[in-house]
N, C-alpha and C positions, 0 to 999 in steps of 0.2 A: 454137956459143957465141961463138967468137972472131968469127965473121961478123956476129952481132946487135951485138956491142959495136962493131965496125968501123962497121956501118950508122948506130948512134946517134951516133957520132962525126962521121959524114959529114953528119947533118942539121943544118940551120941553126937559129938561135934562133927564127925565126918558125915554123918547122915544128913545132918542140916545143911553142910556146904553143898552135897550133891543135890539136894532138893532145890536149893536156890539157883543153881546152874540150870537144872531142868525147866525151872519157871522162867528164866531168862531167855533160854532158846525157843521156848514156846511163845514167848512174847516177841522175840524177833522174827519168827516165822509167820506170825500173825500180822506183823507190820509189812513184811515183804509181800505177803498175798494181797494186801490192800494196795500197795503201790503197783504191782503188776495188773491189777483190775483197772485203775485210773489212767494207765499209759495209753496215749491214743495209738491206733493200729494204723501203720503205714501201708498203704496199697501196694501190691506187688505188681509192677509193669513188665510186660515182656520186652526184651532187648533184641538187638540184631543177633546176638550170639544164641539166646536162649528164647524159645517161644513155646507157649502151652498150646498153641492153636494146631501147630502142626510143623511139617519140615518146610523151612524156607525155599522157595522156588528160586532157582537159578536164572539169571537174566542172560538171554541168548543175544549175543552180539551179532548183528547183521552187517554186511558190507554191500555196497552198490557198485555195480560195475557198468561201464559204458561200452557198448559195441559199436565200432565203426567199420563200415563196408570198406573204406580205403586205408584203414590202418594196418599195419604189419601184424603177422602172427603173435609177436611178442606183446605188442601194444594193443591188441584186440580187447583184452580183458584187462582192466586196470582199476583198481580201487579208487573211488572218487573221495577225496579228503575235503570236507567241507571247510572253506576259508571263512575265518573270522575277521571282519573289517571293524577296526575300532575307529570311531568318529571323534576327532579332537574336541575337546570343550572350549568354546570361544568366550572369553571373558570380556565384556564391553565395559571400557573405562571412559567416563564422561570428561574427564580433564584431558585425556589424550585426544578425544574427538574434538574438544574445543580448540585444543592447540593447532590440530591439523586444519580445523575450518578456518582458523586466523591466519595461518600460513597461506592456505589456498586463496583467500580474499586479498592477502597482501600481494601475492604473486599476480593475481588477476589485475588489480589496481596499477601495479607497476607496468604490466603489458599495456593496459588501456592508454596510459599516459606517455608512453615511449614508443609503441609500435608505429612506423611510418604510415600504416593504413588508416589511422585515425587523425593524421595530421592534415590540415587545410592547405591547399595548394593556391589556388586563384579563385576568389569567389565569382559566382555569376552574377553580373550586374545589369539591369535592365531599366528602361525608362528615362536614362540620361540623355540630354540633347546639348547641353551647353557644357556641363562639366564632363571631363574626359574619364573614361574608365581608369586610367593610370593615376589620375588625381584622386579618385575615390579609393582605390587599392592603396596608395600611400597613406591616406588617413586611417583607413581600417587596420592596415599592417596584420593581416590574418595568415600571412604565409608562414608556415612551420609551426603554427600553434595547433595543439589539439583540441579537437571539437568539444571535449567535454569540459574545457576551461572557458569557453565562450559564453556570453550572456547577451542575447539579442537585444534586450532592452537597454543595455549599457552601449552596445555598438550603435543603435539607432540614436541615442542621446549624443554620442561623440560626433557623429556625422552631422546632425542638426546644428549644433553649436559650432563646428568647424566651418560649415558652409551655409551661410544665411540664405543662399539661393535654393535651397531645398525646402520645399513645402511639407513633404512628408517622407517618411522611410519606413520600410518594412523589411525586416531580415528574418529569414527562417533557415534552421539548421537541420540537417538530415544525415543519418549515418550512411556510410562510415566517415566521409570527410567532405561533406558538400555544404557550402554556405551560399544561399541566393539572396540577393540585395535587389529590392525594387525601390526606385526613388521617384519622386514627383517634383519637378522643378517649378520654381516661380517663373512666370513669363514676363519679360521686360516691357513696360509701357512707355518708358522714355528714357533718354540717356542724360546723366547729370556729370557735368565736368566742374570740378572745383579744386583749387589749389594744385593743379597739375595732375589730378586723379580722375579717373573715369569710372562711373559705376552705373548700374542698371537700377531703375526703380519700378517696381510693379504697381498693380492697381490699388494695392493696400498701402502704398507709400513706403514700403520697405526697400531699402537700398542693399544691394548685393554686388559682388565683383563682377564686372564685365569680362567675358572670356573670349569673344570675338566681335567682329564688326558687323552691325546689323543696320539695314537700310529701311527707310519708311517710319522712322521714329523721330520724334522731336527731340532735338538737342538743346539742352540748356547750359549756358555758360555762366556759372554763378560766381559773382564777386564777393559772396559771403554766405553764411548758412541761413536758411529759410526759419521762420518762426517754428519753435517746437510745437508739434500737434498735441491736442488734448487726447490722452489714451485712456480707454476703459479698461482697467487692469483685470476686472473679473471676467470680461469676455475675451481675453487675450490668453493664448497658450503661453505657459512658462518658458517653452523652449523657443518660441518665435521671437525674433528681435524686435525692438521697438521701431515703430514707423519713423522715417526720416523727415517725411513731409506729409501733410494731411492727404487723405484720399480724395478729398474735394479738390485740392490743389492739382492733383494728378489728372482729374477730369477737366479742369479748367485748362491746363497746358496741352492736353490732347485735343481740345477744341480748336487750337491755333493751327492745326494741320491744314484746314481748308483755307486758312487766310495767309500763312506764311508759306512761301514757295519752299519745296523739298531741298533739304540740305542747308537752309538758311538757319544759323544758330540763333537762339533766343538768349538775350542777355537778361540776368536777374541781378538787380542791385537791392540789397536790403533797404535802402533809403528811398529810391525812386520806384521800385518795382520792376515789372517786366518791360522789355523793350527789344527792339531788332531792327535791322537795317533792311529797309525795303529794296528790291531790285531796281526801282526807279532812282535810288540815291538818296532819299531821306530816312531819317531816324524816327522810329515809332515809339513812343512811350505810352504804356496803358496803365501804369500804376500798379495797384495791389493785384495780386494773382486771382484771387476769386471774387473780389467785390464787383459786381455788375460787369462781369466778363463778357456775358452774352450781349448786353446793350452796348458796350464799348466796341466789339467787333462788327455789329451792325452798323454803329455810327462811322466806323472806319471804312467800311465798304461805300458808304455815300460820299466820304470825303475824297477817296480815291476816284470815284466816278466824277466828281466835280472837277478835280485837278485834270482829268483827261479831256473833259469837254471844254475847259478854259485854258488848256495848255499851260498849266501852272507848274512850276518846278519848285517845290519846297525842300527845305533841309531839316525841318522838324515838325513831327505831328503829335501833339500831346493830347491823350485822352485820359488823363489820370481823373479828371472831374467831367464825367459824360454830359452834365449839365452846362458846362462851360468849356467846350474844347477849344483848341486854337492851333495855329500853325504859323511856322516862320519861313519866309522865303530867302532871307539872309542869315549868316551864322551869327 
């Protein structure tokens, strides 16, 4: 120890500086060696230019030739160059598709409502006997209308309201422009004349317009309106008109056919009831239309037979009260 200290003392200043430099270089070399050991090794990969496997093989390009027996000598052998076809990419837009669909539907609707192929000309009407086809066509007014704008239920209702003589109406529509109308008319049971107007009355007592002259029906000349009949609203159709006279009254009037000569009008007076002028010259009064009408008519047959047997010329036969009938020979 003492020897080292003594040696250090014996060293000069220059030697001390050189010794320190040597120690620093040794320390730096030691640190560099440690760093080189810890650095990761990067693997070497062969590239296209350099390869440790061997020499890179050259790619031989080949060309295909087509030979044609009918081609010229210059075109017999020709390199075939493959064609590359690029398919365009279609992008589907929902908004554009919706707009196109709306436009297409609008055009279709416009054509449906404007093309003459869908416009009704003249409907096919069947079943009418008293109402003319022209009259029904005027009420329907279908000419020139598009079939898509028509509603059969509304057309049926309009016909039934406009013509009480129709009992039922059935309308069917078929493409492109055909309208078929089938009607069922009420059958007149008697003719009713009142206030200068003539109407037909069916078996249900419903009055409707007379369109022609019919023979074989009882004609009633009314001096006033008959009593309003009792109507069961629950059993009556809402489109059917209310009866003008009771159905029982119609039956009673029809029973006069065998007792009143054909063409003889029957007089109806709201106060005195029914009456007519007999071909023998006297006036017959039977009173109420329905009350004991059968009994009154049988009684009248006996009175007429009595007049013929006794050569009696009466001017009035009153059967208003069947239990007390009477006749007058003078006015």
